[in-house]
C-alpha positions in Angstrom: 178.1 136.6 -50.7 176.0 135.7 -47.7 176.6 131.9 -48.0 180.4 132.5 -48.4 180.3 134.4 -45.1 178.4 131.6 -43.4 181.2 129.2 -44.7 184.0 131.4 -43.6 182.4 131.8 -40.1 182.1 127.9 -39.9 185.7 127.3 -41.0 187.0 130.0 -38.8 185.5 128.5 -35.9 186.6 125.1 -36.5 190.0 126.0 -37.5 190.6 128.3 -34.5 189.4 125.8 -32.0 191.6 123.1 -33.4 194.7 125.5 -33.3 193.9 126.8 -29.7 194.3 123.2 -28.4 197.2 122.1 -30.6 199.0 125.6 -30.0 198.6 125.6 -26.3 198.8 121.9 -25.4 199.8 121.2 -21.8 201.4 118.1 -20.4 199.1 115.4 -20.1 197.4 114.3 -16.7 195.9 110.8 -17.5 193.4 112.0 -20.2 190.4 109.5 -20.3 191.7 106.2 -19.2 195.6 106.3 -19.8 197.7 104.1 -22.1 198.4 100.6 -20.4 196.1 101.5 -17.4 193.4 98.5 -18.3 194.3 94.7 -18.4 195.0 93.6 -21.8 191.8 91.4 -21.9 189.8 94.2 -21.0 191.3 96.7 -23.3 190.7 94.0 -26.2 187.2 93.6 -24.9 186.2 97.2 -25.4 187.9 97.4 -28.6 185.9 94.6 -30.0 182.7 96.5 -28.6 183.6 99.7 -30.2 184.6 98.8 -33.5 181.1 97.7 -35.1 179.8 101.1 -34.1 182.8 103.0 -35.7 182.3 100.8 -39.0 178.5 101.5 -39.2 179.1 105.3 -38.3 181.8 105.5 -41.1 179.3 104.3 -43.6 176.9 106.9 -42.5 179.4 109.7 -42.7 180.6 108.5 -46.0 177.2 108.8 -47.4 176.3 112.2 -45.9 179.6 113.7 -47.2 179.0 112.3 -50.7 175.4 113.3 -51.0 175.6 116.6 -49.1 179.2 118.1 -49.5 178.2 121.4 -48.2 177.8 119.8 -44.9 181.6 119.1 -44.5 182.4 122.3 -42.6 179.8 121.6 -40.1 181.0 118.1 -39.5 184.5 119.6 -38.9 182.9 122.0 -36.6 181.3 119.3 -34.6 184.5 117.4 -34.4 186.6 120.5 -33.4 184.0 121.4 -30.7 184.3 117.8 -29.2 188.3 118.2 -29.6 188.4 121.3 -27.6 186.0 120.4 -24.9 187.2 117.0 -24.2 190.8 118.2 -23.9 189.8 120.7 -21.0 191.0 118.0 -18.4 190.5 118.1 -14.5 192.5 115.0 -12.7 189.9 113.0 -11.0 190.2 109.2 -10.4 193.7 107.7 -10.6 194.3 106.7 -14.2 191.6 109.0 -15.6 190.3 112.4 -15.2 187.1 114.4 -15.6 186.3 116.6 -18.7 183.5 117.8 -21.0 182.8 115.4 -24.0 181.4 117.7 -26.6 179.6 115.0 -28.2 176.0 116.4 -27.6 176.4 119.1 -30.3 177.5 116.6 -33.2 174.9 114.2 -32.0 172.1 116.7 -32.2 173.2 117.8 -35.6 174.2 114.6 -37.4 173.0 111.6 -34.9 174.6 109.1 -32.8 176.4 107.0 -35.7 178.4 110.0 -37.2 179.3 111.3 -33.6 180.9 107.8 -32.9 183.3 108.3 -35.9 184.1 112.0 -34.9 184.3 111.0 -31.2 186.7 108.2 -31.9 188.8 110.2 -34.2 189.1 113.1 -31.5 190.2 110.4 -29.2 192.8 109.1 -31.5 194.2 112.5 -32.3 194.5 113.3 -28.6 196.4 110.0 -28.1 198.7 110.5 -30.7 199.3 114.3 -30.7 198.8 115.2 -27.0 199.4 111.9 -25.1 196.0 112.0 -23.7 194.6 108.7 -23.1 196.2 105.9 -25.3 196.0 103.4 -28.1 195.5 100.4 -26.0 192.7 102.2 -24.1 191.3 103.7 -27.3 188.4 101.2 -27.4 187.3 101.6 -23.8 187.5 105.6 -24.2 185.7 105.4 -27.6 182.9 102.9 -26.2 182.2 105.4 -23.3 182.7 108.8 -24.9 181.9 108.2 -28.6 179.3 105.4 -28.2 177.3 105.4 -25.1 177.3 109.2 -24.8 175.9 110.0 -28.1 173.4 107.4 -27.9 172.1 108.8 -24.7 172.2 112.2 -26.1 170.3 111.2 -29.1 167.3 109.4 -27.0 167.1 112.5 -24.7 167.0 114.8 -27.7 164.4 112.8 -29.5 162.2 112.5 -26.4 162.5 116.4 -25.9 161.5 117.0 -29.5 158.2 115.0 -29.1 157.2 117.4 -26.4 158.4 120.5 -28.6 161.2 121.7 -26.2 164.2 121.9 -28.7 166.5 124.0 -26.5 165.8 122.2 -23.5 166.5 119.0 -25.3 169.8 120.1 -26.5 170.8 121.2 -23.1 169.6 117.7 -21.5 171.1 116.0 -24.3 174.7 117.4 -23.9 174.5 117.3 -20.1 173.2 113.7 -19.7 175.3 112.3 -22.5 178.3 113.7 -20.9 177.3 112.2 -17.4 176.4 108.8 -19.3 180.1 108.7 -20.6 181.4 108.9 -16.9 179.0 106.3 -15.8 180.4 103.8 -18.1 184.0 104.8 -17.5 183.3 104.2 -13.8 181.8 100.7 -14.9 184.8 100.0 -17.0 187.2 100.8 -14.3 185.3 98.8 -11.8 185.0 95.4 -13.6 188.6 96.0 -14.4 189.7 96.7 -10.7 187.1 95.3 -8.3 187.4 96.5 -4.8 188.8 93.8 -2.4 185.7 94.4 -0.2 182.4 94.6 -2.1 183.7 93.8 -5.4 182.5 95.5 -8.6 179.6 97.3 -7.0 181.7 98.9 -4.3 184.3 99.8 -6.9 181.9 101.3 -9.2 180.2 103.4 -6.4 183.7 104.8 -5.6 184.7 105.5 -9.0 181.3 107.2 -9.7 181.2 109.1 -6.6 184.7 110.6 -7.2 183.8 111.6 -10.8 180.6 113.1 -9.7 182.4 115.8 -7.7 183.9 117.3 -10.9 181.8 115.9 -13.6 178.2 117.3 -12.4 179.2 121.1 -12.8 181.3 120.3 -16.0 178.3 118.5 -17.6 175.9 121.4 -16.9 178.5 123.9 -18.2 178.7 121.8 -21.4 175.0 121.8 -21.8 174.7 125.5 -21.6 177.7 125.9 -24.1 176.2 123.6 -26.5 172.9 125.7 -26.4 175.1 128.8 -27.2 176.7 127.3 -30.1 173.4 126.1 -31.5 172.1 129.7 -31.1 175.1 130.7 -33.2 174.5 128.2 -35.9 171.0 129.3 -36.2 172.4 132.7 -37.0 175.3 131.8 -39.4 174.5 128.3 -40.7 170.8 128.6 -41.4 171.2 126.8 -44.8 173.2 123.9 -43.3 170.6 123.5 -40.6 167.7 123.3 -43.1 169.5 120.8 -45.2 170.0 118.6 -42.1 166.3 119.0 -41.2 165.5 117.8 -44.6 167.8 114.9 -44.3 166.5 113.7 -41.1 163.2 113.8 -42.4 164.1 111.9 -45.4 165.9 109.3 -43.0 
């Protein structure tokens, strides 16, 4: 009965999070890098960079779900968490906006490879269902939010664990992973649209400076929320977390 209650809590949280976003969708305001904003050669370039990470992540995700089907609800929760947070948009740079990413939680739980798949699917659903972002720019958005962000979060979390600071590691991973996403987005916009005076560097400083105004407080808030969700999981998903701990040891 207790195990069933934990599964019901996980399913309810994942389902409710998804419903809130779908049922209360607002008009899009250039979520991520919007459709058609990047020149075609750069859009293709970022697709080519992102696809290998997605392919490897898909293999890792398939292996986990096949060997540990009891983790499927937790995977769904991580995806829903990222979907909800990354849909909370604040218009920022022309052609893009600031928002939390929600990738830190999934990275801490399952690692960066799985989060690449979840983050890419989140971006795909938002582009198709909510008109946030776009299909041509999906490669660029996935590389920044679903590849670089999770890998930065993974490195920060791993370093924190070596010093025995798990909660601080979770906060730092979610916060810095979110910030890293926007540094990469700034680079993507800068190399596609270099400034007439100062070139790519001047353009990057402009984009990153504008993003920082909204992204810094958003990233800190995301870090705090991720820690709260982790605390909730420790109460209601103890068996799943134990399975993940053993899985990580075996890997």
